[in-house]
C-alpha positions as CSV (number, residue, x, y, z in Angstrom):
1,M,21.7,54.4,16.5
2,G,23.3,51.1,17.6
3,V,22.2,47.9,19.3
4,K,20.9,49.6,22.4
5,Y,18.6,51.8,20.3
6,R,17.2,48.8,18.3
7,I,16.6,46.8,21.5
8,N,14.7,49.6,23.1
9,K,12.7,50.1,19.9
10,I,11.7,46.4,19.8
11,L,10.7,46.5,23.5
12,G,8.7,49.7,22.9
13,R,10.7,51.9,25.1
14,S,11.2,55.5,24.5
15,T,14.5,56.2,22.7
16,I,14.9,59.8,21.9
17,D,12.3,62.5,21.4
18,F,12.6,63.9,17.9
19,V,13.1,67.6,17.9
20,D,12.6,69.7,14.7
21,I,15.7,72.0,14.9
22,S,14.6,74.3,12.1
23,Y,13.8,77.0,14.7
24,L,17.4,76.6,16.0
25,L,18.9,77.0,12.6
26,E,16.8,80.1,12.0
27,S,17.8,81.5,15.4
28,V,21.5,81.1,14.4
29,K,20.9,83.0,11.1
30,S,18.9,85.7,12.9
31,I,21.7,86.3,15.4
32,A,24.2,86.5,12.5
33,R,21.9,89.0,10.6
34,R,21.9,91.3,13.6
35,G,25.7,91.6,13.1
36,S,26.8,89.7,16.1
37,K,30.2,88.0,15.9
38,V,29.6,86.0,19.0
39,V,26.9,83.3,19.6
40,A,26.4,82.1,23.2
41,I,24.9,78.6,23.7
42,C,23.1,77.3,26.8
43,L,20.5,74.6,27.6
44,E,16.8,75.0,28.0
45,N,15.8,74.7,31.6
46,T,13.7,71.8,33.0
47,N,11.7,73.4,35.8
48,S,14.3,75.1,38.0
49,S,17.2,73.0,36.6
50,F,19.5,75.1,34.5
51,L,17.1,78.0,34.8
52,G,19.7,80.2,36.6
53,V,22.3,79.4,33.9
54,K,19.8,80.3,31.1
55,N,18.9,83.6,32.7
56,A,22.5,84.4,33.3
57,T,23.4,83.7,29.6
58,F,20.6,86.0,28.4
59,N,21.8,88.6,30.9
60,L,25.3,88.5,29.4
61,F,24.3,88.0,25.8
62,P,20.7,89.3,25.4
63,D,20.7,89.4,21.6
64,S,23.0,86.5,20.7
65,T,21.9,83.5,22.9
66,L,21.0,80.2,21.4
67,V,19.0,77.8,23.7
68,L,19.4,74.1,22.9
69,P,16.4,71.8,23.7
70,A,17.3,69.6,26.7
71,Y,15.9,67.5,29.5
72,Y,17.9,68.4,32.6
73,S,21.5,68.2,31.4
74,N,20.8,66.0,28.3
75,I,20.6,67.8,25.0
76,K,17.8,66.4,22.8
77,L,19.7,66.5,19.5
78,T,20.8,63.6,17.3
79,E,24.4,63.3,16.0
80,K,23.3,64.5,12.6
81,Q,21.6,67.5,14.1
82,F,24.7,68.4,16.1
83,I,26.7,68.3,12.9
84,E,24.1,70.4,11.0
85,L,24.0,73.0,13.8
86,S,27.8,73.3,14.1
87,E,28.3,73.6,10.3
88,L,25.8,76.4,10.2
89,I,27.5,78.3,13.1
90,V,30.8,78.1,11.2
91,S,29.3,79.1,7.8
92,E,27.6,82.1,9.3
93,G,31.0,83.7,10.1
94,F,30.9,84.0,13.9
95,E,34.2,84.8,15.4
96,Q,33.5,83.2,18.8
97,V,31.2,80.6,20.3
98,V,30.6,80.9,24.1
99,I,29.4,77.7,25.6
100,S,27.6,78.8,28.7
101,T,28.0,75.8,31.0
102,L,29.5,72.5,29.9
103,P,27.5,69.4,30.8
104,L,28.6,66.1,29.3
105,S,26.0,66.4,26.5
106,M,27.7,69.6,25.3
107,N,31.0,67.9,24.6
108,K,29.8,66.7,21.2
109,L,29.2,70.3,20.0
110,L,32.5,71.5,21.5
111,D,34.3,68.8,19.6
112,L,32.7,69.8,16.3
113,L,33.5,73.5,16.8
114,S,36.8,73.7,18.6
115,D,39.1,73.1,15.5
116,K,37.1,75.5,13.3
117,I,36.2,78.5,15.5
118,Y,37.3,80.3,18.7
119,V,35.4,78.5,21.6
120,K,35.2,79.8,25.1
121,V,33.3,78.4,28.1
122,I,31.6,79.9,31.1
123,F,31.6,78.0,34.4
124,H,28.7,79.3,36.5
125,G,29.2,77.1,39.6
126,A,31.5,76.6,42.5
127,L,34.0,73.9,43.5
128,S,31.6,72.6,46.1
129,E,29.5,71.1,43.3
130,L,32.4,68.8,42.5
131,S,31.2,66.5,45.3
132,N,29.0,65.1,42.6
133,E,31.2,62.6,40.7
134,V,29.8,63.6,37.2
135,N,30.4,67.3,37.9
136,E,33.9,66.6,39.1
137,K,34.8,64.6,36.0
138,Q,33.4,67.2,33.7
139,F,35.1,70.1,35.5
140,F,38.5,68.6,35.1
141,N,37.7,67.6,31.5
142,M,37.0,71.3,30.9
143,I,40.4,72.3,32.5
144,Q,42.2,69.7,30.3
145,L,40.5,70.9,27.1
146,A,41.6,74.4,28.0
147,Q,45.2,73.2,28.5
148,K,45.1,71.5,25.1
149,G,43.8,74.7,23.5
150,K,40.4,73.4,22.4
151,I,38.8,75.8,24.9
152,K,40.5,79.2,24.4
153,K,39.4,80.8,27.6
154,I,37.2,80.0,30.6
155,G,35.0,82.6,32.3
156,F,34.2,82.1,36.0
157,V,31.3,83.7,37.7
158,K,32.5,82.6,41.2
159,S,35.0,85.1,42.4
160,G,38.6,83.8,42.9
161,L,38.2,80.8,40.6
162,E,39.7,82.7,37.6
163,N,42.9,83.5,39.5
164,W,43.1,80.0,41.1
165,S,42.6,78.2,37.8
166,S,45.0,80.5,35.9
167,H,47.7,80.0,38.5
168,L,47.4,76.3,39.0
169,F,46.7,75.1,35.5
170,E,48.3,77.9,33.4
171,I,45.1,78.5,31.3
172,Q,43.4,81.7,30.1
173,T,40.6,82.8,32.4
174,N,38.5,85.8,33.3
175,Q,36.0,86.7,35.9
176,L,32.4,87.5,34.8
177,Q,29.8,89.6,36.5
178,L,26.1,89.6,35.6
179,R,24.5,93.0,34.7
180,P,22.0,94.2,37.3
181,I,18.7,94.2,35.6
182,K,16.8,97.5,35.2
183,P,14.4,98.1,38.1
184,N,10.6,97.5,37.8
185,V,8.7,100.3,39.4
186,N,6.2,98.3,41.4
187,Q,4.0,99.2,44.2
188,K,4.6,97.3,47.4
189,I,2.0,94.7,48.4
190,K,-0.7,96.6,50.2
191,T,-0.6,95.1,53.6
192,K,0.5,96.0,57.1
193,K,2.6,92.9,57.1
194,I,6.4,92.7,56.7
195,N,6.8,90.9,53.4
196,I,9.9,88.7,53.1
197,G,10.9,86.8,50.0
198,I,12.8,83.5,50.4
199,F,13.2,81.8,47.0
200,G,15.3,78.9,45.9
201,N,15.1,75.2,45.2
202,S,15.0,72.5,47.8
203,T,18.7,71.5,47.5
204,F,20.8,71.5,50.7
205,N,23.1,74.4,49.6
206,K,20.2,76.9,49.3
207,N,19.7,76.8,53.0
208,I,15.9,77.6,52.7
209,Y,14.8,76.0,56.0
210,N,17.1,78.2,58.1
211,Q,15.9,81.3,56.3
212,I,12.2,80.5,56.7
213,A,12.9,79.7,60.4
214,G,14.7,83.0,60.9
215,A,12.0,85.0,59.1
216,L,9.2,83.4,61.1
217,A,10.6,85.0,64.3
218,V,10.1,88.5,62.9
219,E,7.0,90.3,64.2
220,N,4.0,90.7,61.9
221,V,5.6,88.8,59.0
222,M,4.4,87.4,55.7
223,I,6.8,85.0,54.0
224,H,6.7,84.5,50.3
225,T,8.5,81.3,49.1
226,S,8.4,78.6,46.4
227,L,9.2,75.7,48.8
228,N,6.4,73.9,50.6
229,T,7.7,73.0,54.1
230,K,6.3,71.5,57.2
231,F,6.3,74.9,58.8
232,S,2.9,75.5,57.2
233,E,1.5,72.4,58.9
234,I,2.6,73.2,62.5
235,G,0.8,76.5,63.1
236,F,2.4,78.9,60.6
237,N,0.2,78.5,57.6
238,D,-1.2,82.0,57.9
239,K,2.4,83.4,57.7
240,I,3.6,81.6,54.6
241,I,2.5,82.1,50.9
242,I,3.7,79.4,48.5
243,H,4.2,80.8,45.0
244,P,4.1,78.5,41.9
245,F,7.0,78.3,39.4
246,M,6.9,81.5,37.3
247,D,8.7,83.1,34.4
248,H,11.7,85.3,35.0
249,E,10.0,88.7,34.5
250,T,7.1,87.8,36.8
251,F,9.6,86.6,39.4
252,V,11.6,89.8,39.3
253,Q,8.3,91.8,39.7
254,L,7.5,89.7,42.8
255,I,10.8,90.2,44.6
256,S,10.6,93.9,43.8
257,Q,7.4,94.0,45.9
258,M,9.0,92.6,49.0
259,D,10.3,94.7,52.0
260,I,13.3,92.4,52.1
261,N,14.5,89.3,50.4
262,L,16.8,86.5,51.8
263,H,19.4,84.5,49.8
264,L,21.7,83.0,52.4
265,S,22.9,80.0,50.5
266,F,26.1,78.1,51.3
267,S,27.6,78.4,47.8
268,E,26.9,80.8,44.9
269,G,28.7,82.1,41.9
270,M,28.4,85.8,42.7
271,G,25.8,85.9,45.5
272,G,23.0,84.4,43.5
273,Q,20.5,86.0,41.1
274,V,17.9,86.5,43.7
275,F,20.3,88.6,45.7
276,T,21.7,90.7,42.8
277,E,18.3,91.2,41.1
278,S,16.7,92.3,44.4
279,L,19.4,94.9,45.0
280,A,18.9,96.2,41.4
281,Q,15.2,96.8,42.3
282,G,16.2,98.8,45.3
283,V,15.0,96.1,47.7
284,P,17.5,94.9,50.4
285,C,18.5,91.2,50.3
286,L,20.5,89.4,52.9
287,T,23.5,87.4,51.7
288,S,26.2,85.1,53.2
289,Y,29.9,85.2,53.1
290,N,30.1,83.2,49.8
291,N,30.8,86.1,47.4
292,E,32.5,89.4,46.9
293,Y,29.6,91.3,45.4
294,L,29.4,94.1,48.0
295,R,33.2,94.6,48.2
296,H,32.9,98.2,47.0
297,D,30.7,99.4,49.8
298,L,31.7,98.4,53.3
299,E,28.5,99.8,54.9
300,L,26.3,97.6,52.6
301,L,28.6,94.7,53.1
302,K,28.2,94.9,56.9
303,L,24.4,95.5,56.8
304,L,23.4,92.8,54.3
305,T,25.9,90.0,55.2
306,V,24.9,87.4,57.8
307,E,28.0,85.7,59.2
308,Q,26.2,82.8,60.9
309,Y,23.9,82.1,58.1
310,E,22.9,78.7,59.5
311,N,21.8,80.3,62.7
312,P,18.1,81.2,62.4
313,W,18.1,83.6,65.4
314,Q,21.0,85.5,63.8
315,I,19.0,85.7,60.6
316,T,16.1,87.1,62.6
317,K,18.3,89.8,64.1
318,A,19.8,90.6,60.7
319,I,16.4,91.1,59.2
320,E,15.3,93.4,62.0
321,K,18.5,95.5,61.6
322,V,17.8,96.0,57.9
323,L,14.2,96.9,58.5
324,A,15.3,99.5,61.0
325,F,17.5,101.3,58.4
326,D,15.9,104.3,56.6
327,R,14.2,102.7,53.7
328,E,14.6,105.5,51.1
329,T,18.3,106.0,52.0
330,L,18.9,102.3,51.6
331,R,17.0,102.2,48.3
332,T,19.1,104.9,46.8
333,K,22.3,103.2,48.0
334,L,21.2,100.0,46.3
335,F,20.4,101.7,43.0
336,D,23.8,103.5,43.0
337,Y,25.6,100.3,43.8
338,S,23.9,98.4,41.1
339,F,24.8,101.1,38.6
340,L,28.5,100.7,39.6
341,I,28.3,96.9,39.2
342,E,26.7,97.4,35.7
343,K,29.8,99.3,34.6
344,E,32.1,96.7,36.1
345,S,30.2,93.8,34.4
346,E,30.6,95.5,31.0
347,M,34.3,95.8,31.5
348,L,34.7,92.2,32.6
349,L,32.6,90.9,29.7
350,N,34.7,92.9,27.2
351,A,37.9,91.5,28.7
352,F,36.5,87.9,28.4
353,L,35.6,88.5,24.7
354,K,38.8,90.3,23.9
């Protein structure tokens, strides 16, 4: 392990949590036994960190996803375990490995596989994330690896990045679209209140404060969120319910019970999973001009897109406009649109794997 490891050991500091990877090896074999020629690899989430990427990977590869143990972006495997895992993937006869997001800690596995098997990568983010120096370095490392042929193709969830990267760097790219998840038939929350879901983490780009501020101005409202803000302490506690961290299925059930959800973030791959999953449940969700998800239906595009998404009063008016729309008509339109996107997502995924 080197000098640093031995020093930490002497000082009694934690070095690396040992992980028994027998379950990972069995997962690889199980995926191969099911006849899959593709294995997709992502990281285990730490709270909300990498949760969206993990959910997106299972969305695209529900029966062939391998989740590596990790703490935030650091994979908890030793070098020997990386080698053992890569050798098994090769020996099981997979034709392609899809690395679903590429933090620095994933470089080791990519190096071990790239000369032995067809490796592709999915970039789930947007260029705005490159303001972080580590993200910037790793993004351009990914581009260079694609230029060298170690990465055979990059799939981008953010619309436009596939054309931009292909044009500028002369690499193979595709756009990817998540499948709208099947609707959960849930009863609405039994209350006379207008229930509004506003979910996302506390990072700046999620724009949560503006959304809560805009929703508070709606008459007879009850806001459901996961972020504890000062709004609860200055007279609005009876209008805000704070929900704890929950698993994905429970979360989808919750947003399906809302009258409307909001996901007006500054930057998203394809509008955000809260947005797309809400629409798939037949529940309207406001979005911002950061994606092309609604491009096939101009009426929905106009109704659900808030141009001034950092203007809480405009958010209020946008919510009221949606609530005034005939609910059953809108519900049907959202189901129909999600079905259209489902077909498109299959086509895009097939093109990526081709």
